C-alpha positions in Angstrom: -123.0 -45.4 16.9 -120.7 -48.4 17.0 -122.2 -51.9 17.5 -122.2 -53.4 20.9 -120.4 -56.6 21.3 -120.4 -59.1 24.1 -118.3 -62.1 24.8 -118.7 -64.9 27.3 -117.1 -62.7 30.0 -119.6 -59.9 29.6 -122.5 -59.7 32.1 -125.2 -57.8 30.0 -128.0 -60.2 29.1 -131.5 -60.1 27.8 -134.0 -59.1 30.6 -135.5 -62.1 32.3 -139.0 -61.0 31.4 -138.2 -60.2 27.8 -140.6 -61.9 25.3 -139.2 -64.7 23.2 -137.6 -63.5 19.9 -137.6 -65.3 16.6 -134.1 -66.3 15.5 -132.6 -68.2 12.6 -129.5 -70.3 12.4 -127.5 -69.0 9.5 -124.4 -71.2 9.6 -123.2 -74.2 11.5 -119.7 -75.7 11.2 -117.5 -78.1 13.1 -113.9 -77.5 14.2 -111.3 -79.6 12.3 -111.0 -82.0 15.2 -114.7 -82.3 15.9 -114.3 -81.0 19.4 -116.9 -78.2 19.0 -119.2 -76.7 16.5 -119.9 -73.0 15.9 -123.4 -71.6 15.1 -124.1 -68.2 13.7 -127.6 -67.2 14.9 -129.4 -64.0 14.1 -132.6 -62.4 15.2 -135.3 -62.1 12.6 -135.5 -58.3 13.1 -131.8 -58.1 12.1 -130.8 -56.4 15.3 -128.7 -59.1 17.0 -126.3 -61.8 15.9 -124.8 -64.5 18.2 -121.8 -66.7 17.6 -121.9 -69.7 19.9 -119.7 -72.7 20.4 -121.4 -76.0 21.1 -119.6 -79.0 22.4 -120.9 -82.6 22.5 -119.4 -82.9 26.0 -121.0 -79.8 27.5 -124.7 -79.0 27.1 -124.2 -75.3 27.8 -123.3 -73.2 24.7 -120.3 -70.8 25.0 -120.9 -67.3 23.8 -118.2 -66.2 21.4 -119.8 -62.9 20.5 -123.2 -61.2 20.6 -123.4 -58.3 18.2 -126.2 -55.8 18.7 -126.9 -52.9 16.4 -129.7 -50.3 16.7 -130.1 -50.1 12.9 -129.5 -53.5 11.4 -126.7 -56.0 11.0 -125.1 -56.2 7.5 -125.3 -59.9 6.7 -122.5 -59.7 4.1 -119.9 -59.6 6.9 -120.8 -62.6 9.0 -118.5 -65.4 7.7 -116.4 -67.6 10.0 -113.6 -70.0 9.3 -111.7 -72.6 11.3 -107.9 -72.6 11.3 -106.2 -76.0 11.1 -105.4 -75.8 14.9 -109.1 -75.3 15.8 -109.2 -71.6 16.5 -112.0 -69.5 14.9 -111.5 -66.6 12.5 -114.7 -64.5 12.0 -116.0 -61.2 10.7 -117.8 -58.8 12.9 -119.1 -55.3 12.7 -118.6 -54.7 16.4 -116.5 -51.5 15.6 -119.2 -50.3 13.1 -117.0 -51.6 10.2 -116.4 -55.3 9.3 -113.2 -56.5 11.0 -111.5 -59.9 11.5 -111.4 -61.5 14.9 -109.6 -64.6 16.2 -111.2 -66.7 18.9 -109.3 -69.3 20.8 -111.5 -72.1 22.3 -108.7 -73.1 24.7 -109.0 -70.0 26.8 -112.0 -68.2 25.3 -110.0 -65.1 24.3 -110.8 -63.0 21.3 -108.5 -60.5 19.5 -109.0 -58.3 16.5 -106.6 -58.9 13.6 -105.4 -56.9 11.8 -105.6 -53.4 13.2 -108.5 -51.3 12.0 -107.9 -50.6 8.3 -111.5 -49.9 7.2 -114.0 -52.5 6.0 -112.6 -56.0 5.8 -114.2 -58.6 3.5 -113.5 -61.8 1.6 -111.1 -63.4 4.0 -109.2 -66.5 3.0 -106.8 -68.6 5.1 -103.6 -69.6 3.4 -102.9 -73.3 2.8 -100.5 -73.5 5.6 -102.8 -71.7 8.0 -100.2 -69.0 8.9 -101.8 -66.0 7.2 -105.2 -64.5 6.3 -105.7 -62.8 3.0 -108.5 -60.3 2.8 -109.9 -57.3 0.9 -110.0 -54.0 2.7 -110.2 -50.3 2.2 -108.6 -47.6 4.4 -110.1 -44.8 6.4 -108.1 -42.4 4.3 -109.3 -43.9 0.9 -112.7 -45.5 1.5 -113.2 -45.9 -2.3 -110.1 -48.0 -2.8 -110.0 -51.7 -2.0 -106.9 -53.8 -2.0 -105.8 -57.3 -1.0 -103.8 -57.5 2.3 -102.1 -60.3 4.2 -101.7 -60.6 7.9 -99.9 -63.2 10.0 -102.4 -65.0 12.3 -99.9 -65.1 15.1 -98.2 -61.9 14.4 -98.4 -58.6 16.4 -102.0 -57.5 16.5 -101.5 -53.9 17.6 -99.2 -52.6 14.9 -100.3 -51.4 11.5 -97.1 -52.8 10.0 -98.3 -56.4 10.7 -100.7 -56.2 7.7 -99.0 -56.3 4.3 -100.7 -54.7 1.3 -100.4 -57.1 -1.7 -102.2 -55.1 -4.4 -102.3 -51.4 -5.3 -104.9 -51.2 -8.0 -106.6 -47.9 -7.1 -110.1 -49.2 -7.3 -112.4 -52.0 -6.2 -111.5 -55.7 -6.2 -114.6 -57.9 -6.7 -112.8 -61.2 -6.2 -109.3 -62.6 -5.9 -107.7 -66.0 -6.0 -104.4 -66.5 -4.2 -101.6 -68.5 -5.8 -100.8 -71.9 -4.4 -98.0 -70.3 -2.4 -100.5 -68.1 -0.7 -99.4 -64.9 -2.4 
């Protein structure tokens, strides 16, 4: 079954009488302007992962996402990155496959980008912050991984918005974009 994902607008919460759970903070990073920090927290039993925004001006954390899986969360796909404008790009397995999501702290909205192409990994933001490069396979060819590029502010619901940059027919273990972002 697909993972369950909650955002700050969802009402499902831990039962009030639930026993305390052991958690670990995996990553903590500050937005470029220092207005907020994001913490990636996971339960020790590997069933839950929370992304929360913390602000020095507000004692209440903002829930960006809570991911819950019955099996276990794959920790390879839990990176997050700040864009130069302060928005957050992160990986999540909320659809049962690692995908890229963009969270805007100004209004709390989250959208998936690009459209579902398979398993997304190794995201890198271009120098100018306009695109994200990433490795992904496709549903039709799960054995084949290529590098793609998607405009961060482009259409999010069209498959054409993601551009395939390589066509090597196998697996890409790593890649390094040119200074131009190609």
